[in-house]
N, C-alpha and C positions, 0 to 999 in steps of 0.2 A: 482593699481598694478595687475589688473586682467589678463593682458597679460602675466605676469610672471608665474601665475598659469598654463595658457594654455601652455606656452613654456616649462616649466620645468616639465611637466607631472603630475601636481597636480590637474587635473580636477576631479570633484566629481564622474563621472561615466565613467572610462576609458573603451575603447573597444579594443580588441586585434587587432594588426596590421596584414595586409595580410601576408601570408607566402612568403618567398623569394624563387626564383627559385633555384634549386640545382646548385651548382657551382658558385653562385653569392652571397657571404656572405654580409650581411648588417651590417652597423656599429651598435655598441651596442645601440645607440640611438634609433634604430628601434625596439628593443626588449622591450616588455611591454609598448610601446608608445601608448597613446590614439589616436584613429582614429580622424583625423581632422573633426570638425563638418561641415556639409554642409552649404553653404552660406545661411544666413538668411535674408540678405538685398536683396530685389527684384530688378530686372532690372528697368530702367527708363521707365515707362509704358505710353503709349498714350491712351486716352479714345477711346471707340469704335466709337464714332461719331466725326470725325475730319475735316469734310469739308461741310460747309453750310448745316448742318443737315444730311450729309451722309459720311460714312467712305470711304477713297480712296480705289481703287481696291487693293485687296490682303491684306488689313489691318485686324487686329483682335482686340478684346477687350484688349488683352495683348500685342499689338505691342510695341516694344521697339526700342530705338535708342542707339546703342553701342557708348558711348562717349569716344573719344580718349583723350589723354593728353600727353603733352610734359613736361619734368621735368626742372624746373628752379633752377639753382644753384647760390648762392650769392657770394660776395667777400670773405666771410669767409669759403667758401668751403662747406656750408651747403645746404641742400635741402630746398629752400625757398618757393616753391609752384609749381603750374602747369599752363601751358597754354593749353586751351581747343580749338582746331581748330573747326570751324563751320562744322557740318556734311554735307556731300554732299547732303543728302536728303533735308536739309533745303534750300540749294542753289537752288536745282531743283524746290522745291515748290515755292520759291520766283520768279524764272525766269518764272514759269508757271502762275504767277499772282494769286496764291492761296489766298483765302479769309482769314479773321481774325480767323475763327474757326480753319482752318488747321494750319495756321502759329502760332496761340496761343498755340495749342496743342504741336507742335514741339518745340516751344520756352520754354514751361514749362518743357518738357522732357530734353532739353539740359541744360537749366540754373539751373535745380535742381542739376546737378552734381557739379556746382560751389559753391552752398550754403554751404555744410559742410566744404569745404576747406576755404572759406572766413570766416566762423564762427570760425574756429580754429585759425585765426590770420595769416594764410599763404596767399600768393598771389594766387588768382584765376583769371586768365586773359583769355579774349576771344576777338575776333574781330567781331564786328557787324556792318553791313552797315547801313547808315542812313535810308534806305528804310525799314529796320526792326524796328529800334528804334522809327520811327515816328508813329508806331502802338502802341497804349496804351497796347494792349494785350501782347506785348513784353517788352516794357519799364518797366511795372509794375512788371515783373517777375525777373528783374535783382536784385540779392541779394545785400544787403548793403555791402560796402567795397570791392566789386569786382573791377577788373581792366578791363576797356573796351577800345579796340583800335577802334577808329572811323575815318572816312575820315576827313582829315584836313579842307576841305571846310565846314564841319559842325561845326567847332569851330570858325567861323568868327562872326562879329557883324551884325545884332543882333543874339543872340544864338537861336537855334531851340527850339521848344516847349518842347522837352524831356529833355533839359539841366537841368532846375531847379529841377524837381522831382528826377533826378539821383543824383545831387549834394546834395540835402537834405538828401539822404540816404548814403552820404559819398562814393559814387562810384567814383573811380579814372578814369579820362578820359585821353587817350593818343592818339597819332597819329602814322601813319606808315611812316618810313624812314626819314621824315623831321620834326624837332621840331616845335611846335606852342606855341605862347605866352600863350594861354589858356589851354595848355595841361600839365598834371602832369608828363607825361613820354612819351618817344618815343620808338617804337619798330622797330628794324632794321632786315629785312629779309636777312639773310646771306646765303641763300641756293645756290645762284649763285656767291658768293664772296669767293676768296681765303683768307688766313689768313691776309696778309698785307692789302688787301682791307677792310676786316672786321674791323681791328684795326683802319684804317684811318677813316672809317665811324663812329666808336665809338668816336674817338677823335674829329671829326668835330661836332658831336652832342653835346658833352660835352662842346666844346668851344662856340657853338651857343646858348646853353641853359644851363648854369651852374647849375641852380637849378632843372632842370628836371632830372628824373631818366631815365637811358638808359638801354634798354633790347635788347640783341643780340640773335636772334633766329635762329634755324636750322643750327648750325655750323657742320662742317664735322667730327670732332672727339673731344676727350676729351682734347687734347693738344690745339686745337683752343679755346675751352671753357675757359680753364685757361688763355690763352693768352689775350683774349678780356677782361676778368675780371681784369687782371693786367693792361690793357690799360685804364681802367676807367669805364667799363660797371658795372652796379649795379647787373644785373641778366643776365644769359646766359643759352641757351639750345642747345643741339646737340647730336651727336652720341657718347654718353658717354662710350659705350662699345668698341669703336674703338680707337686705338692709331696710330699716324702718322708713328711711327717707333717703332718696338718692341725691347727694349734694349737687347743686348746679354751679357752674362757673369755677369748679376746682381745676387745678392744673397739676401736671406731673412735677414731681420734685426735680431739681436740676440734675441730680444723679440719675434718676430714671429717664429723664429726657435725653441725656447724653448717651445712655445705653440704647435707647430706642433709635436714636439717629444711627448708631453704629450697626444695630441689627438691620435697619432699613438698607444701609449700604451693602451689607453682606447679602441680604435678600435679593438685591437688584444688581449684583455682580460688579460692584465698584472695585476698582483696582486695589489689591491688597496693600500696596504702599500708602494709598489714601486712608484706608482703614487703620493701618498702623499709626499714621500721623494723628488720627482722631483719638486713639487710645493713649498716645503719649501726652495729649493735652490734659489727661486726668491722672494725677499721681496715684490715687487709690487703685484705679483700674490697671495701671501699668504694674504696680506692685503685685496685684492679684494674678495677673497674667504671667508674670515672670515666676511667681511662686508655683503656679500650676505647671508651667513648662518644665520646671526643674524638679517636679515631684517624682517619686519613685515609679509611679505608673507609666510615666513617659519613657522610662528606660534609656534616656539619652546618655551617651558616653562622655559628654563634656558639658560644662556649665553654659546655660543660655543667659546672656547678660544684656540683651537688647530686645526691645519690643518688636522691632521689625523682623528679627530672626525668629522670635516666638510665633508671630503671625504666620510666617512662611512655613514653619515646621508643622503648625497645627493644620493649616488648610481651611477651606470654607466650612465644611460640614462640622468638625469639632469646634471651630471658632463660633459658629452660630449657636450651638448648644451651650457653649461656655457663656456667651452673652445672655442667653435666656436665663441661665442660673444667676448671673449678676443682676439682671433686671429684677428678679424676685428679691435678691439680697439687698438691693438698693432701696426697697420700699420700707418705710418706717411709719406708714400712715396709721396703723391700727395697733392696739394693744395685743391683739391676737394674730399679728402678722406672721409670726414664726409658724404657728399651726396652719394658717392658710397656705403658706409656702409649701409645707409638707403635703397638704391635701392636693395642691396643684401638681406636685411631683408625682403623687400616686395616680392622679388622673392621667397625667402624661404617659406614665408607664403602662397603665391599663389600655389606653387608646392605642399605643404603639403595638401592644400585644394583639389587639383586636383588628389591626390594620389589614392583615391578609383577608379576613372575612368581610371587611368593609370595602375591599378592592381599592384601597387608598395607600399612598406612600407612608410608611411607618413614621418617618421623622416629621412629616407634615402633621399627622395626628398627634404626635408627641407635642408639637408646638401648640396645637389646639388645646390640649389638656393643660399645658403649662400656663397659658394665658387665660384660662377659663374663669379664674377668680380675681383677675387683676382689677376689675371695677370695684370689688369689695375691699381689696387691699388698699387702694389709693386713699380714700374712696372717691369715685366719680362715675358718670355714666360710661358704660362700656364703649359706646361709639367714640367718645372723646379719648378714652384711654388707649384704644388701639389705632386711632387715626394716624399717628406718626409712623406706624409700621408699614402702611400700604400693603396689607396682607392679601394673599390670594382670595378671590371672591367667595369661594366655598367656606373658607375659614372665617372670614369676616361675617358672612351671612349666619353661620352657626353661632358665633359669639354675640353678635349685635342683635340679630333679628330672630334667633332660634329657628331658622329656616335652612333649607338645603339638605343635601344628603348626609351631612355629619351632625346635624342637630340632635338626632336621636341618641348619639353617644353622650351628649351632655345630660339629657334626660335620664339616661341609664345610670350615669355616675351619681347623679343626685338621688335617685331612688335607692341605689345601693347604700349610699352614705346615711340616709335617714332610716334604713331598715325596712323600706317599703317593697317587699318582695312581690306583692300583687301587681304593682306598677312595673317592677323590673322584669318580671317573667316574660311578658309579651315583647318587650323591647330587646331582651336578650336572645330571642329566637333567631334573629338575623345573624347572630354571632356564635352560633353553636349551642345555644340553650343556656339556661341559668346556671347549671352546674359548671359548664366550661367557663362562663364569665366569672363565676364566684372563685374558681381556682385561679384564674388570671388576676383577679382583684387581690387575692391573698398574696400572690407574688409581687404585685405592684406595691402593696403596703410595705412589704419587707424591703423592697428596693428603695422606696421613699424614705423609710427610716434610716437606712444606711447612707443615702445621699444627703439627707438633711444633717445627720451627725457629722459627716465629713465636710460639707460646705459651710455649715454655720456652727462650728464647734465652740466658738467663743461664747 
């Protein structure tokens, strides 16, 4: 439960948060909030010598490959794993006929990103051409239980030499577009397909290979993602931050509206006894608060059996963050809600880590990330979704208008999530560069996975 200690401000050595600009009040979560620790996970490094005994021009001993990832959502609306597109630099090296030393260095750097995801039990999927897999320096780096998309011609009889070693490590092999008898799954590239065509492709694959799992990739928006999952896809990825059509006239659910009111009270310094009274009005919220207050991470010596007591023990900062979590958990508007909640947690953690470089209160940026997908979750226009919260102007401007000093963070998060390193690179420059941001994002995804598992284990 270490993530809870970090989230709710119970780290052993808190540091003061940066001051807020005059005229831009921060939420109470920003006050006395510990400064987010700098990323401790290094980038994916290449060795200094990466080419037949010599490093390529421009490389250094600490050269890194920023590894993009696409989010894979399953039929239950959960974040099931990630698809890792092959970096352009690897494609170029392969086309240039680079030797085993170069290719091996790049393969180790790339496939290292898959390992922790596969080890966690989630899907870690990548597409590797046979020209790469036939090199032992590549095949031996593929982590156990990874999902590999390979050319269908490589799954014919007799199998290629790399087939048996991969199968011995329980690597799942799949094909692109067309099912194969020897493939465990098929990946459909939907980047050029409309919704009807994508659904038709999924259904055709399901009929042709009933036992194979079907992955629909690069869909246009969250509505298409949910549509192909309903049509029979096992996993899907796409522009989850986009909706086909923004519903007008929608309202927050009663549960979300109640949490929003409480967040607004905390945000604007209402008396804690008033906030406790509001929580007592909701049996579900009261139960969740008492369960949290009595959890092992709180380390209390006696049982907390009253909401008022729990509110006073928590204080404003942890209470605000707890309410943020309940706001996400209260949303049941979409089939993919659980995945969207985890993505929002990852953004929140990433923004908090980048706060020192942004010159902003870490907890305020945490809130920005946490609310960044609330319009898609409900669904409703962002301006209406956040209106009850009366957020600080810079947060509201970023969420609603994509303007102000923190709007680039949202653009950066979206670029990272869709694997668009060309867009992410200039945006990341203000936060230490793409390597630093990629390392912070890696930690943020790990954090979000732990947090989601603990918050929504049911």
